[in-house]
C-alpha positions in Angstrom: -20.0 -11.5 20.2 -20.0 -7.9 21.3 -17.2 -8.6 23.7 -15.2 -10.3 20.9 -15.8 -7.2 18.6 -14.6 -4.9 21.3 -11.6 -6.8 22.0 -10.7 -6.7 18.4 -11.3 -3.2 18.0 -9.2 -2.4 21.0 -6.5 -4.6 19.8 -6.5 -2.9 16.4 -6.3 0.5 18.0 -3.3 -0.5 20.1 -1.6 -1.9 17.0 -2.2 1.2 15.0 -1.0 3.2 17.9 2.2 1.2 18.2 2.9 1.6 14.4 2.3 5.3 14.5 4.6 5.8 17.5 7.4 3.5 16.0 7.2 5.5 12.6 7.4 8.9 14.4 10.4 8.0 16.6 12.3 6.2 13.8 11.8 9.4 11.7 13.0 11.5 14.6 15.9 9.4 15.8 17.3 8.5 12.3 20.1 10.8 11.1 19.3 13.5 8.6 17.5 16.9 8.7 14.3 17.1 6.6 14.6 20.9 6.6 17.9 20.8 4.9 16.6 18.2 2.5 13.8 20.5 1.4 16.2 23.3 0.7 18.6 21.1 -1.3 21.5 23.3 -2.3 19.9 26.6 -1.5 20.7 26.4 2.2 20.3 29.6 4.1 20.1 30.1 7.8 17.0 32.2 7.6 15.3 29.9 5.2 16.2 26.9 7.3 14.9 28.5 10.4 11.6 29.4 8.7 11.3 25.7 7.3 11.8 24.2 10.7 9.3 26.6 12.3 6.8 25.9 9.5 6.9 22.1 10.0 7.6 22.3 13.9 11.1 20.8 13.8 12.1 23.4 16.3 9.6 22.1 18.8 10.5 19.6 21.5 10.2 16.0 20.4 7.5 15.2 23.1 5.4 18.3 21.6 5.9 17.2 18.0 4.7 13.6 19.0 1.6 14.9 20.7 0.8 17.2 17.7 1.5 14.3 15.3 -1.1 12.1 17.2 -3.5 15.0 17.1 -3.2 15.4 13.4 -3.7 11.7 12.6 -6.7 11.3 15.1 -10.1 11.8 13.7 -11.0 13.4 17.0 -8.6 16.3 17.7 -8.2 19.3 19.8 -7.4 22.7 18.2 -6.9 26.2 19.6 -9.2 28.8 18.0 -6.4 31.4 17.9 -3.6 29.0 17.2 -1.7 29.8 13.8 1.2 27.5 14.1 1.9 24.5 11.8 0.3 22.1 14.3 -3.2 23.4 13.4 -2.9 23.9 9.6 -4.8 20.6 9.2 -8.0 22.4 9.4 -7.1 24.4 6.3 -6.8 21.2 4.2 -9.2 18.7 5.7 -13.0 18.9 5.9 -14.0 19.0 9.5 -16.9 19.5 11.8 -16.7 21.4 15.1 -18.2 19.2 17.9 -17.6 21.3 20.9 -16.0 24.6 21.8 -14.8 25.5 25.3 -13.2 28.7 25.5 -10.1 28.7 23.0 -10.3 25.0 22.6 -12.2 23.2 19.9 -13.1 19.5 19.7 -13.1 18.7 15.9 -14.2 15.6 13.9 -12.1 15.3 10.8 -10.2 13.0 8.3 -6.7 12.0 9.5 -4.3 14.8 8.3 -1.1 13.4 6.9 0.4 16.9 6.8 2.5 18.4 3.9 5.0 16.5 1.8 8.7 17.2 2.5 9.6 16.3 -1.0 6.7 17.9 -3.0 6.4 21.2 -1.0 3.0 22.8 -1.2 1.2 19.5 -1.7 -0.5 17.5 1.1 0.5 13.8 1.4 -3.2 13.0 1.1 -3.4 14.6 -2.3 -0.4 12.8 -3.5 -2.0 9.6 -2.4 -5.2 10.5 -4.1 -3.4 11.1 -7.4 -1.9 7.7 -7.6 -4.8 5.8 -5.8 -6.9 5.1 -9.0 -3.9 3.4 -10.9 -3.1 1.5 -7.6 -6.5 0.1 -7.5 -6.4 -0.9 -11.2 -3.1 -2.7 -10.6 -4.1 -4.4 -7.5 -7.4 -5.7 -9.0 -5.6 -6.9 -12.1 -3.0 -8.7 -10.1 -5.7 -10.3 -7.9 -7.7 -11.5 -10.9 -4.7 -13.0 -12.6 -3.6 -14.8 -9.5 -7.1 -16.2 -8.8 -7.6 -17.4 -12.4 -4.2 -19.0 -12.8 -4.0 -20.2 -9.2 -7.3 -21.9 -9.0 -6.6 -23.6 -12.4 -3.1 -24.9 -11.4 -4.4 -25.9 -8.0 -7.1 -28.0 -9.5 -4.6 -29.7 -11.9 -2.2 -30.4 -9.1 -5.0 -32.0 -7.0 -6.2 -34.1 -9.9 -2.9 -35.3 -10.7 -1.6 -35.9 -7.2 1.9 -37.3 -6.7 2.7 -37.0 -10.4 5.5 -34.9 -11.9 3.0 -32.3 -12.8 1.8 -32.0 -9.2 5.4 -31.6 -8.0 6.2 -28.9 -10.6 3.2 -26.9 -9.8 4.0 -27.2 -6.0 7.4 -25.9 -6.6 6.1 -23.1 -8.7 3.7 -22.1 -5.9 6.4 -22.3 -3.2 8.9 -20.1 -5.3 6.1 -17.7 -5.8 5.6 -17.3 -2.2 9.2 -17.2 -1.2 10.7 -15.0 -4.0 10.6 -11.1 -2.9 8.4 -9.0 -5.2 11.1 -6.5 -6.0 13.3 -9.3 -7.4 10.5 -10.8 -9.3 9.8 -7.3 -10.8 13.5 -7.0 -11.9 13.5 -10.4 -13.4 10.3 -10.0 -15.3 11.2 -6.6 -16.7 14.7 -7.8 -17.8 13.3 -11.0 -19.5 10.2 -9.8 -21.0 10.7 -6.1 -21.2 14.3 -6.2 -22.5 15.6 -9.5 -23.8 12.3 -10.7 -25.5 10.8 -7.1 -25.9 10.9 -7.6 -29.7 8.6 -10.7 -29.4 6.4 -9.5 -26.5 5.9 -5.9 -27.5 6.3 -5.0 -23.7 8.3 -2.2 -22.1 10.4 -2.1 -19.0 8.7 1.1 -17.9 5.5 2.7 -19.0 2.4 4.5 -17.7 -1.3 3.2 -17.8 -2.2 6.3 -19.7 0.1 7.8 -22.4 -0.1 10.9 -24.6 0.1 10.1 -28.4 3.0 11.4 -30.4 0.8 14.3 -31.7 -0.1 15.3 -28.2 -3.7 15.2 -29.2 -5.1 12.8 -26.7 -4.4 10.4 -23.8 -4.8 6.7 -24.6 -5.1 3.8 -22.3 -2.2 1.4 -22.5 -3.2 -1.9 -21.1 0.0 -3.7 -22.2 1.9 -1.6 -19.7 -0.3 -3.2 -17.0 0.7 -6.9 -17.8 4.2 -7.1 -16.4 3.3 -5.3 -13.1 0.1 -7.2 -12.7 1.8 -10.5 -13.0 4.6 -9.6 -10.9 2.3 -8.5 -8.1 0.2 -11.6 -8.6 3.1 -14.1 -8.2 3.0 -14.2 -4.5 -0.8 -14.6 -3.9 -0.6 -17.0 -6.8 1.5 -19.3 -5.0 -0.8 -19.1 -1.9 -3.9 -19.7 -3.9 -2.3 -22.7 -5.6 -1.6 -24.4 -2.2 -4.9 -23.6 -0.8 -6.9 -24.9 -3.7 -4.9 -28.1 -4.0 -5.1 -28.7 -0.3 -8.9 -28.0 -0.1 -9.7 -30.1 -3.2 -7.7 -33.1 -1.8 -9.5 -32.8 1.4 -12.9 -32.8 -0.2 -11.9 -35.5 -2.6 -11.1 -37.8 0.5 -14.6 -37.2 2.2 -17.0 -40.1 2.6 -19.6 -39.1 0.2 -16.9 -39.0 -2.6 -15.6 -42.4 -1.9 -19.3 -43.6 -1.8 -20.1 -42.1 -5.1 -16.9 -43.7 -6.6 -17.9 -47.0 -5.2 -21.2 -46.8 -6.8 -19.6 -45.9 -10.2 
């Protein structure tokens, strides 16, 4: 068991390392200059050089890669006297000094995702933290919808095996698994948020919390959660339908079920 767990942990670390490496080199190799993007139309040679130095774009790619891994790793090495961009993580992330050897410190910290190129002055982790609560609400709502509807339709399909209803539900489940989420989102928003908006009362866009017209308070708008939750729940809905149907049919074919039916 211990060997199995160690193998899984080692495999997960290798996969994460591969993903991190691929993301870094794709970002580095692809055309485009993040420094110019941050300056927009206010490009100036001195400002451009300052931005590149701040974010380390003027460093060799190999050095940028090592610093990138150092920032993402929970265990990282930092120079006490270092003031460059590579060690600004300690200003933003809670950390514990584990060991100090001369000018080098071994630090335990949260992975540092660095500063956003688009929202300058804000860290990526703070931006994620701002949107995480709404993301969790949306994820939970979509899972609940998918489970309730998926289990119900899966049971109906199993009880009505080889009927038109069973085939229709199976087709719905297959379509749900195969249709991309972004296409489902466009379709749902167009139909229920635009064409039938007068009857559904739903909007194509909206926030979970909205300020009233008088600006006196923030109100929870659950109706703005309906379309996104249903859209995200469509793909797991198809999976749950198939799993529920297959599991129920397998269970209904067990010996004790046939014996119970034979006994009336």
